[in-house]
N, CA, C and O atoms as CSV, one atom per row, in Angstrom:
chain,resi,resn,atom,element,x,y,z
A,1,UNK,N,N,139.682,-22.926,87.965
A,1,UNK,CA,C,139.557,-22.190,86.563
A,1,UNK,C,C,140.573,-22.156,85.937
A,1,UNK,O,O,141.493,-22.160,86.755
A,2,UNK,N,N,141.126,-22.110,84.467
A,2,UNK,CA,C,142.190,-21.330,83.908
A,2,UNK,C,C,142.072,-19.944,83.479
A,2,UNK,O,O,141.320,-19.564,82.582
A,3,UNK,N,N,142.984,-19.086,84.277
A,3,UNK,CA,C,142.735,-17.803,83.558
A,3,UNK,C,C,143.041,-17.485,81.961
A,3,UNK,O,O,143.849,-18.013,81.196
A,4,UNK,N,N,142.088,-16.424,81.754
A,4,UNK,CA,C,141.944,-15.963,80.064
A,4,UNK,C,C,141.647,-16.956,79.075
A,4,UNK,O,O,142.054,-16.905,77.915
A,5,UNK,N,N,140.833,-17.981,79.622
A,5,UNK,CA,C,140.441,-19.186,78.722
A,5,UNK,C,C,138.596,-18.831,78.706
A,5,UNK,O,O,137.823,-19.307,77.874
A,6,UNK,N,N,138.242,-17.986,79.728
A,6,UNK,CA,C,136.750,-18.396,79.760
A,6,UNK,C,C,136.164,-17.126,78.742
A,6,UNK,O,O,136.984,-16.448,78.123
A,7,UNK,N,N,134.616,-16.843,78.610
A,7,UNK,CA,C,134.243,-15.350,78.522
A,7,UNK,C,C,133.720,-14.581,79.145
A,7,UNK,O,O,132.923,-15.018,79.975
A,8,UNK,N,N,133.842,-13.642,79.083
A,8,UNK,CA,C,133.722,-12.625,80.275
A,8,UNK,C,C,132.030,-12.908,80.702
A,8,UNK,O,O,131.208,-13.124,79.811
A,9,UNK,N,N,131.723,-12.884,81.846
A,9,UNK,CA,C,131.026,-13.184,82.648
A,9,UNK,C,C,130.369,-11.704,83.134
A,9,UNK,O,O,131.163,-11.068,83.827
A,10,UNK,N,N,128.963,-10.977,82.888
A,10,UNK,CA,C,128.545,-9.714,83.393
A,10,UNK,C,C,127.437,-9.487,83.417
A,10,UNK,O,O,126.799,-10.189,82.632
A,11,UNK,N,N,126.792,-8.708,84.053
A,11,UNK,CA,C,125.499,-8.234,83.778
A,11,UNK,C,C,124.676,-7.935,82.307
A,11,UNK,O,O,125.213,-7.223,81.457
A,12,UNK,N,N,123.631,-8.404,82.130
A,12,UNK,CA,C,122.777,-8.655,80.708
A,12,UNK,C,C,121.622,-8.792,80.828
A,12,UNK,O,O,121.143,-9.780,81.385
A,13,UNK,N,N,120.746,-7.602,80.215
A,13,UNK,CA,C,119.212,-7.562,79.935
A,13,UNK,C,C,118.717,-8.262,79.122
A,13,UNK,O,O,119.066,-8.065,77.958
A,14,UNK,N,N,117.878,-9.171,79.356
A,14,UNK,CA,C,116.816,-10.030,78.740
A,14,UNK,C,C,115.952,-9.580,78.881
A,14,UNK,O,O,115.454,-9.220,79.947
A,15,UNK,N,N,115.264,-9.417,77.088
A,15,UNK,CA,C,113.871,-8.581,77.289
A,15,UNK,C,C,113.193,-9.517,75.976
A,15,UNK,O,O,113.614,-9.689,74.831
A,16,UNK,N,N,111.817,-10.095,76.756
A,16,UNK,CA,C,111.197,-10.594,75.849
A,16,UNK,C,C,109.995,-9.736,75.449
A,16,UNK,O,O,109.059,-9.307,76.124
A,17,UNK,N,N,110.285,-9.619,74.205
A,17,UNK,CA,C,109.587,-8.710,73.288
A,17,UNK,C,C,107.385,-9.051,73.320
A,17,UNK,O,O,106.422,-8.292,73.209
A,18,UNK,N,N,107.506,-10.278,73.489
A,18,UNK,CA,C,106.250,-10.781,73.484
A,18,UNK,C,C,105.151,-10.697,74.699
A,18,UNK,O,O,103.974,-11.006,74.509
A,19,UNK,N,N,105.578,-10.313,75.787
A,19,UNK,CA,C,105.712,-10.301,76.983
A,19,UNK,C,C,105.612,-8.892,77.435
A,19,UNK,O,O,104.796,-8.455,78.246
A,20,UNK,N,N,106.633,-8.168,76.749
A,20,UNK,CA,C,107.269,-6.692,76.967
A,20,UNK,C,C,107.745,-7.155,78.759
A,20,UNK,O,O,107.243,-6.479,79.657
A,21,UNK,N,N,108.316,-7.841,78.977
A,21,UNK,CA,C,109.093,-8.103,80.294
A,21,UNK,C,C,110.147,-7.911,79.725
A,21,UNK,O,O,110.351,-8.082,78.524
A,22,UNK,N,N,111.121,-7.438,80.751
A,22,UNK,CA,C,112.856,-7.745,80.694
A,22,UNK,C,C,113.244,-7.967,82.155
A,22,UNK,O,O,112.621,-7.418,83.065
A,23,UNK,N,N,114.096,-8.634,82.329
A,23,UNK,CA,C,115.028,-8.697,83.381
A,23,UNK,C,C,116.676,-8.995,83.376
A,23,UNK,O,O,117.355,-9.506,82.485
A,24,UNK,N,N,117.021,-8.559,84.514
A,24,UNK,CA,C,118.640,-8.236,84.342
A,24,UNK,C,C,119.239,-9.310,85.071
A,24,UNK,O,O,118.900,-9.323,86.255
A,25,UNK,N,N,120.483,-10.739,84.520
A,25,UNK,CA,C,120.871,-11.537,85.265
A,25,UNK,C,C,122.206,-10.841,84.743
A,25,UNK,O,O,122.420,-9.679,84.400
A,26,UNK,N,N,123.406,-12.480,84.833
A,26,UNK,CA,C,124.293,-12.195,84.549
A,26,UNK,C,C,124.510,-13.413,83.616
A,26,UNK,O,O,123.951,-14.482,83.858
A,27,UNK,N,N,125.432,-13.223,82.410
A,27,UNK,CA,C,125.272,-14.171,81.398
A,27,UNK,C,C,127.138,-13.784,80.650
A,27,UNK,O,O,127.937,-12.872,80.861
A,28,UNK,N,N,127.167,-15.000,79.769
A,28,UNK,CA,C,128.597,-14.657,79.098
A,28,UNK,C,C,128.079,-14.161,77.628
A,28,UNK,O,O,128.876,-13.911,76.723
A,29,UNK,N,N,126.528,-14.034,77.468
A,29,UNK,CA,C,125.693,-13.413,75.913
A,29,UNK,C,C,126.360,-12.576,75.920
A,29,UNK,O,O,126.993,-12.388,76.958
A,30,UNK,N,N,126.618,-11.376,74.426
A,30,UNK,CA,C,126.880,-10.730,74.155
A,30,UNK,C,C,125.980,-9.725,72.841
A,30,UNK,O,O,125.296,-10.186,71.928
A,31,UNK,N,N,126.198,-8.621,73.064
A,31,UNK,CA,C,125.025,-7.731,71.958
A,31,UNK,C,C,125.734,-6.533,71.425
A,31,UNK,O,O,126.127,-5.922,72.419
A,32,UNK,N,N,126.029,-6.007,70.535
A,32,UNK,CA,C,126.016,-4.969,70.483
A,32,UNK,C,C,124.874,-3.489,70.856
A,32,UNK,O,O,125.153,-2.295,70.746
A,33,UNK,N,N,123.490,-4.162,71.339
A,33,UNK,CA,C,122.778,-3.269,71.382
A,33,UNK,C,C,122.868,-3.006,73.041
A,33,UNK,O,O,123.198,-3.820,73.904
A,34,UNK,N,N,122.531,-1.821,73.178
A,34,UNK,CA,C,122.129,-1.700,74.713
A,34,UNK,C,C,120.784,-0.819,75.741
A,34,UNK,O,O,119.906,-0.225,75.115
A,35,UNK,N,N,120.765,-0.820,76.690
A,35,UNK,CA,C,119.517,-0.348,77.308
A,35,UNK,C,C,119.890,-0.008,78.692
A,35,UNK,O,O,120.668,-0.651,79.396
A,36,UNK,N,N,119.036,1.442,79.122
A,36,UNK,CA,C,119.402,1.658,80.365
A,36,UNK,C,C,118.329,1.220,81.355
A,36,UNK,O,O,117.177,1.548,81.068
A,37,UNK,N,N,118.516,0.578,82.399
A,37,UNK,CA,C,117.997,-0.106,83.331
A,37,UNK,C,C,117.517,0.498,84.283
A,37,UNK,O,O,117.823,1.689,84.333
A,38,UNK,N,N,116.662,-0.003,85.318
A,38,UNK,CA,C,116.219,0.729,86.548
A,38,UNK,C,C,116.814,1.617,87.020
A,38,UNK,O,O,116.296,2.733,87.054
A,39,UNK,N,N,118.581,1.301,87.727
A,39,UNK,CA,C,119.222,1.656,88.270
A,39,UNK,C,C,120.022,2.466,87.784
A,39,UNK,O,O,121.060,2.661,88.417
A,40,UNK,N,N,119.797,3.212,86.482
A,40,UNK,CA,C,120.271,3.932,85.877
A,40,UNK,C,C,121.515,3.650,85.135
A,40,UNK,O,O,122.096,4.463,84.417
A,41,UNK,N,N,121.987,2.074,85.432
A,41,UNK,CA,C,123.363,1.928,84.538
A,41,UNK,C,C,122.677,1.296,83.329
A,41,UNK,O,O,121.526,0.862,83.292
A,42,UNK,N,N,123.655,1.319,82.269
A,42,UNK,CA,C,123.652,0.966,80.805
A,42,UNK,C,C,124.155,-0.594,80.467
A,42,UNK,O,O,125.354,-0.832,80.325
A,43,UNK,N,N,123.098,-1.672,80.347
A,43,UNK,CA,C,123.601,-2.840,80.205
A,43,UNK,C,C,123.466,-3.106,78.654
A,43,UNK,O,O,123.028,-2.190,77.957
A,44,UNK,N,N,123.850,-4.424,78.018
A,44,UNK,CA,C,123.645,-4.901,76.954
A,44,UNK,C,C,122.376,-5.602,77.270
A,44,UNK,O,O,121.990,-6.046,78.351
A,45,UNK,N,N,121.668,-5.611,75.823
A,45,UNK,CA,C,120.320,-5.977,75.834
A,45,UNK,C,C,120.167,-7.627,74.864
A,45,UNK,O,O,120.558,-7.755,73.704
A,46,UNK,N,N,119.769,-8.301,75.370
A,46,UNK,CA,C,119.670,-9.300,74.271
A,46,UNK,C,C,117.979,-10.234,74.016
A,46,UNK,O,O,117.372,-10.989,74.776
A,47,UNK,N,N,117.650,-9.734,72.585
A,47,UNK,CA,C,115.825,-9.775,72.797
A,47,UNK,C,C,115.316,-11.491,72.310
A,47,UNK,O,O,115.713,-12.196,71.383
A,48,UNK,N,N,114.573,-11.670,73.085
A,48,UNK,CA,C,114.040,-13.226,72.875
A,48,UNK,C,C,112.952,-13.569,72.880
A,48,UNK,O,O,112.198,-13.035,73.693
A,49,UNK,N,N,112.550,-14.371,72.171
A,49,UNK,CA,C,111.180,-14.543,71.570
A,49,UNK,C,C,110.261,-15.205,72.929
A,49,UNK,O,O,109.251,-14.642,73.351
A,50,UNK,N,N,110.588,-15.974,73.278
A,50,UNK,CA,C,109.728,-16.292,74.668
A,50,UNK,C,C,111.031,-16.598,75.781
A,50,UNK,O,O,112.197,-16.945,75.595
A,51,UNK,N,N,110.023,-16.209,77.353
A,51,UNK,CA,C,110.358,-16.722,78.216
A,51,UNK,C,C,109.571,-17.215,79.363
A,51,UNK,O,O,108.463,-17.605,78.996
A,52,UNK,N,N,109.788,-17.330,80.690
A,52,UNK,CA,C,108.995,-17.612,81.579
A,52,UNK,C,C,107.907,-16.190,81.400
A,52,UNK,O,O,106.925,-16.930,81.347
A,53,UNK,N,N,107.582,-15.456,81.329
A,53,UNK,CA,C,106.527,-14.839,81.546
A,53,UNK,C,C,106.001,-14.601,80.085
A,53,UNK,O,O,105.572,-13.482,79.805
A,54,UNK,N,N,106.011,-15.550,79.186
A,54,UNK,CA,C,105.282,-15.129,78.001
A,54,UNK,C,C,104.889,-16.690,77.712
A,54,UNK,O,O,103.831,-16.861,77.108
A,55,UNK,N,N,105.746,-18.001,78.140
A,55,UNK,CA,C,105.702,-19.218,77.683
A,55,UNK,C,C,104.667,-19.752,78.456
A,55,UNK,O,O,104.670,-19.680,79.685
A,56,UNK,N,N,103.403,-20.511,77.524
A,56,UNK,CA,C,102.128,-21.158,77.852
A,56,UNK,C,C,102.502,-21.788,79.777
A,56,UNK,O,O,102.055,-21.515,80.891
A,57,UNK,N,N,103.431,-22.611,79.271
A,57,UNK,CA,C,103.336,-23.746,80.621
A,57,UNK,C,C,103.714,-22.610,81.717
A,57,UNK,O,O,103.320,-23.340,82.625
A,58,UNK,N,N,104.170,-21.370,82.456
A,58,UNK,CA,C,104.264,-20.928,83.177
A,58,UNK,C,C,103.287,-19.627,83.386
A,58,UNK,O,O,103.324,-18.986,84.436
A,59,UNK,N,N,102.491,-19.320,82.403
A,59,UNK,CA,C,101.717,-18.392,82.394
A,59,UNK,C,C,100.316,-19.107,82.829
A,59,UNK,O,O,99.341,-18.437,83.167
A,60,UNK,N,N,100.311,-20.372,82.792
A,60,UNK,CA,C,99.103,-21.002,83.129
A,60,UNK,C,C,97.905,-20.880,82.247
A,60,UNK,O,O,96.806,-20.977,82.791
A,61,UNK,N,N,97.972,-20.661,80.835
A,61,UNK,CA,C,97.533,-20.279,79.819
A,61,UNK,C,C,97.672,-21.584,78.533
A,61,UNK,O,O,97.462,-21.619,77.320
A,62,UNK,N,N,98.076,-22.431,79.426
A,62,UNK,CA,C,98.333,-23.811,78.384
A,62,UNK,C,C,97.170,-24.558,78.272
A,62,UNK,O,O,96.381,-24.956,79.129
A,63,UNK,N,N,97.214,-24.736,76.499
A,63,UNK,CA,C,95.949,-25.305,76.194
A,63,UNK,C,C,95.620,-26.954,76.509
A,63,UNK,O,O,96.438,-27.861,76.353
A,64,UNK,N,N,94.327,-27.099,76.952
A,64,UNK,CA,C,94.274,-28.505,77.257
A,64,UNK,C,C,93.311,-29.232,76.443
A,64,UNK,O,O,92.149,-28.900,76.207
A,65,UNK,N,N,94.207,-30.707,75.868
A,65,UNK,CA,C,93.744,-31.469,74.580
A,65,UNK,C,C,93.033,-32.253,75.156
A,65,UNK,O,O,93.306,-32.793,76.228
A,66,UNK,N,N,91.807,-32.439,74.357
A,66,UNK,CA,C,90.651,-33.484,74.202
A,66,UNK,C,C,90.998,-34.781,74.653
A,66,UNK,O,O,90.285,-35.388,73.853
A,67,UNK,N,N,91.453,-35.532,75.208
A,67,UNK,CA,C,92.059,-36.821,74.918
A,67,UNK,C,C,90.794,-37.549,75.060
A,67,UNK,O,O,90.878,-38.492,74.273
A,68,UNK,N,N,89.452,-37.598,75.777
A,68,UNK,CA,C,88.405,-38.121,75.845
A,68,UNK,C,C,88.177,-37.998,74.268
A,68,UNK,O,O,88.477,-39.156,73.976
A,69,UNK,N,N,87.925,-37.528,73.316
A,69,UNK,CA,C,87.622,-37.337,72.187
A,69,UNK,C,C,88.317,-38.065,71.254
A,69,UNK,O,O,87.828,-38.386,70.170
A,70,UNK,N,N,89.707,-38.417,71.697
A,70,UNK,CA,C,90.649,-39.220,70.996
A,70,UNK,C,C,90.264,-40.593,71.424
A,70,UNK,O,O,89.938,-41.467,70.622
A,71,UNK,N,N,90.316,-40.773,72.862
A,71,UNK,CA,C,90.203,-42.137,72.726
A,71,UNK,C,C,89.320,-42.552,72.267
A,71,UNK,O,O,89.397,-43.686,71.795
A,72,UNK,N,N,87.724,-41.604,72.184
A,72,UNK,CA,C,86.692,-42.243,71.797
A,72,UNK,C,C,86.982,-43.024,70.361
A,72,UNK,O,O,86.707,-44.181,70.040
A,73,UNK,N,N,87.421,-42.317,69.863
A,73,UNK,CA,C,87.615,-42.084,67.912
A,73,UNK,C,C,88.679,-43.196,67.399
A,73,UNK,O,O,88.719,-43.514,66.211
A,74,UNK,N,N,89.663,-43.848,68.515
A,74,UNK,CA,C,90.653,-44.757,68.610
A,74,UNK,C,C,89.437,-46.234,68.787
A,74,UNK,O,O,89.390,-47.119,67.932
A,75,UNK,N,N,88.774,-46.230,69.722
A,75,UNK,CA,C,87.820,-47.005,70.335
A,75,UNK,C,C,86.804,-46.799,68.836
A,75,UNK,O,O,86.840,-47.867,68.226
A,76,UNK,N,N,86.119,-45.980,68.251
A,76,UNK,CA,C,85.237,-46.012,67.288
A,76,UNK,C,C,85.672,-46.934,66.076
A,76,UNK,O,O,84.912,-47.695,65.476
A,77,UNK,N,N,87.319,-46.701,65.757
A,77,UNK,CA,C,88.152,-46.932,64.318
A,77,UNK,C,C,87.911,-48.475,64.587
A,77,UNK,O,O,87.179,-49.211,63.926
A,78,UNK,N,N,88.742,-48.843,65.789
A,78,UNK,CA,C,89.296,-50.335,65.965
A,78,UNK,C,C,88.651,-51.025,66.856
A,78,UNK,O,O,88.938,-52.212,67.009
A,79,UNK,N,N,87.873,-50.549,67.450
A,79,UNK,CA,C,86.546,-51.488,68.298
A,79,UNK,C,C,87.152,-51.273,69.846
A,79,UNK,O,O,88.132,-50.631,70.223
A,80,UNK,N,N,86.249,-52.008,70.534
A,80,UNK,CA,C,86.745,-52.317,72.101
A,80,UNK,C,C,86.699,-53.756,71.783
A,80,UNK,O,O,86.082,-54.348,70.898
A,81,UNK,N,N,87.524,-54.204,72.744
A,81,UNK,CA,C,88.464,-55.954,72.780
A,81,UNK,C,C,87.486,-55.757,73.470
A,81,UNK,O,O,87.222,-54.577,73.698
A,82,UNK,N,N,86.605,-56.808,74.046
A,82,UNK,CA,C,86.087,-57.625,75.075
A,82,UNK,C,C,87.003,-58.944,75.314
A,82,UNK,O,O,87.450,-59.707,74.458
A,83,UNK,N,N,87.142,-58.988,76.626
A,83,UNK,CA,C,87.904,-60.360,77.237
A,83,UNK,C,C,87.297,-61.394,77.729
A,83,UNK,O,O,87.949,-62.349,78.152
């Protein structure tokens, strides 16, 4: 890597407000706000709208669509083709 052209890579706290969950990771993202982490150090904090803690796919709260109703409605509308 060329020196001096890359942004600083440092620890940052990402906080999911919807799930009341935060995690510490490394990132190049910047923020003016800071938070004191569990280890006693202060890190920049970035608020996110959704993360794996609140996304329906990862939390197994995903809604199942009624595909049978859609198929039946399609068959009623366009009829079933007989071979």
